[in-house]
Each structure stands twice: as C-alpha cells, then as structure tokens.
PASEBA-1860 file (N, C-alpha, C; in nm, 3 decimals):
! residues 69
1> MKPSNGYI> 14.580/9.146/22.361/14.597/9.036/22.454/14.671/8.923/22.382 ~ 14.771/8.868/22.447/14.850/8.759/22.389/14.842/8.637/22.481 ~ 14.844/8.517/22.422/14.844/8.397/22.507/14.979/8.379/22.577 ~ 14.981/8.297/22.679/15.105/8.265/22.750/15.205/8.202/22.655 ~ 15.331/8.211/22.691/15.439/8.155/22.608/15.416/8.006/22.582 ~ 15.419/7.967/22.455/15.401/7.827/22.417/15.256/7.787/22.392 ~ 15.162/7.878/22.412/15.021/7.849/22.394/14.962/7.937/22.284 ~ 14.848/7.896/22.232/14.771/7.978/22.139/14.627/7.982/22.188
9> FLEDVKIG> 14.551/8.078/22.138/14.410/8.084/22.175/14.330/7.981/22.096 ~ 14.229/7.928/22.160/14.145/7.827/22.098/14.083/7.877/21.968 ~ 14.054/8.005/21.959/13.994/8.061/21.838/14.086/8.049/21.716 ~ 14.215/8.027/21.739/14.312/8.016/21.630/14.342/7.872/21.589 ~ 14.271/7.776/21.647/14.293/7.634/21.619/14.189/7.588/21.516 ~ 14.232/7.501/21.424/14.142/7.449/21.321/14.046/7.344/21.378 ~ 13.928/7.337/21.320/13.830/7.234/21.357/13.892/7.097/21.329 ~ 13.876/7.006/21.423/13.930/6.872/21.411/14.063/6.851/21.481
17> ELVETQEL> 14.128/6.960/21.524/14.257/6.949/21.591/14.239/6.900/21.735 ~ 14.339/6.827/21.785/14.344/6.784/21.924/14.426/6.886/22.000 ~ 14.372/6.935/22.112/14.441/7.037/22.192/14.451/6.992/22.337 ~ 14.540/7.061/22.410/14.557/7.035/22.553/14.560/7.169/22.625 ~ 14.487/7.179/22.736/14.485/7.302/22.815/14.599/7.303/22.916 ~ 14.616/7.415/22.984/14.717/7.425/23.089/14.685/7.329/23.203 ~ 14.558/7.296/23.222/14.516/7.204/23.327/14.527/7.058/23.281 ~ 14.579/7.037/23.160/14.605/6.905/23.101/14.481/6.831/23.052
25> SRAIILSK> 14.370/6.902/23.034/14.254/6.841/22.969/14.282/6.837/22.819 ~ 14.241/6.729/22.753/14.257/6.717/22.609/14.120/6.718/22.543 ~ 14.113/6.783/22.426/13.985/6.796/22.357/14.006/6.809/22.207 ~ 13.901/6.771/22.133/13.898/6.787/21.988/13.803/6.902/21.957 ~ 13.845/6.990/21.867/13.762/7.104/21.829/13.652/7.056/21.734 ~ 13.525/7.080/21.772/13.412/7.038/21.688/13.357/7.151/21.602 ~ 13.342/7.271/21.660/13.289/7.385/21.585/13.327/7.514/21.656 ~ 13.313/7.625/21.583/13.347/7.756/21.639/13.238/7.858/21.607
33> SPSSVTVL> 13.223/7.953/21.697/13.137/8.070/21.673/13.221/8.192/21.711 ~ 13.172/8.312/21.690/13.251/8.431/21.726/13.283/8.441/21.876 ~ 13.203/8.377/21.961/13.223/8.392/22.105/13.261/8.265/22.179 ~ 13.252/8.148/22.114/13.282/8.023/22.184/13.326/7.914/22.087 ~ 13.380/7.808/22.146/13.424/7.693/22.068/13.364/7.568/22.132 ~ 13.304/7.483/22.050/13.249/7.357/22.100/13.357/7.251/22.086 ~ 13.382/7.180/22.198/13.488/7.079/22.201/13.433/6.947/22.253 ~ 13.503/6.840/22.220/13.474/6.709/22.275/13.594/6.673/22.363
41> VTDSPSTQ> 13.576/6.680/22.495/13.684/6.651/22.588/13.705/6.500/22.590 ~ 13.828/6.459/22.561/13.861/6.316/22.553/13.936/6.266/22.675 ~ 13.998/6.358/22.750/14.072/6.319/22.870/14.079/6.436/22.966 ~ 14.072/6.405/23.095/14.078/6.507/23.198/14.161/6.454/23.314 ~ 14.247/6.539/23.371/14.328/6.493/23.485/14.247/6.479/23.613 ~ 14.127/6.533/23.613/14.043/6.527/23.733/14.006/6.383/23.766 ~ 14.028/6.343/23.890/13.988/6.209/23.932/13.848/6.213/23.992 ~ 13.812/6.326/24.048/13.676/6.345/24.098/13.591/6.399/23.984
49> DKQYYIGK> 13.472/6.350/23.971/13.377/6.400/23.870/13.430/6.388/23.728 ~ 13.514/6.290/23.700/13.572/6.274/23.566/13.461/6.259/23.461 ~ 13.354/6.189/23.496/13.243/6.170/23.401/13.183/6.305/23.359 ~ 13.185/6.404/23.448/13.132/6.536/23.414/13.220/6.604/23.308 ~ 13.350/6.591/23.322/13.442/6.663/23.233/13.457/6.599/23.095 ~ 13.437/6.469/23.085/13.450/6.401/22.956/13.322/6.422/22.875 ~ 13.336/6.456/22.748/13.220/6.477/22.662/13.220/6.614/22.598 ~ 13.105/6.652/22.547/13.090/6.777/22.471/13.074/6.896/22.566
57> HIWACKTE> 13.155/7.001/22.541/13.151/7.123/22.622/13.170/7.245/22.534 ~ 13.139/7.361/22.589/13.161/7.488/22.520/13.264/7.565/22.600 ~ 13.374/7.604/22.533/13.482/7.679/22.595/13.493/7.816/22.531 ~ 13.550/7.910/22.604/13.572/8.046/22.554/13.677/8.046/22.443 ~ 13.662/8.136/22.348/13.758/8.148/22.237/13.898/8.183/22.286 ~ 13.908/8.249/22.398/14.038/8.292/22.451/14.101/8.189/22.545 ~ 14.048/8.066/22.548/14.111/7.960/22.626/14.247/7.931/22.565 ~ 14.350/7.923/22.650/14.486/7.898/22.602/14.511/7.748/22.591
65> VKIKE> 14.561/7.704/22.475/14.583/7.561/22.450/14.713/7.540/22.374 ~ 14.755/7.413/22.373/14.864/7.368/22.286/14.805/7.265/22.192 ~ 14.848/7.266/22.066/14.804/7.165/21.971/14.885/7.039/21.995 ~ 14.816/6.926/22.005/14.880/6.796/22.028/14.884/6.719/21.897 ~ 14.982/6.637/21.883/14.999/6.555/21.761/14.923/6.426/21.776
END
C-alpha cells in the first residue's frame, strides 16, 4: 500500500513534527505505537464542533499527511 501522491503515512513521520491531513487539519506528533499515533491537533477547518477536534487524539498509522514547516 502506498500513500497518495505528495503524502506520506503518519507512521513515517518523526515525533515532534507538524503535519497536515488531506482535510487540512494540522497536528503535532506526540507518540507512536505499532498500531496508532497520538497527535495534538492544533488547527481544524471544521467550523462546527471545532472544540471537539482541537486537542489530543489518536490517529491510525496509515493516515496520509504532509509535513509542514
């Protein structure tokens, strides 16, 4: 399985990196396990329920992201 063009899998990102999903959510990688990655979501394009999306979450290792500078 390969990620979409221009993206990498979350499992391949270093702890501490800032990433952006295809849905334009931004997050910092906090920790990793073999099956999931703990992130701190810092921004979300969602206008409804934004408070729900901001904060600490667990995402799948195969989530496709771009590393942000």
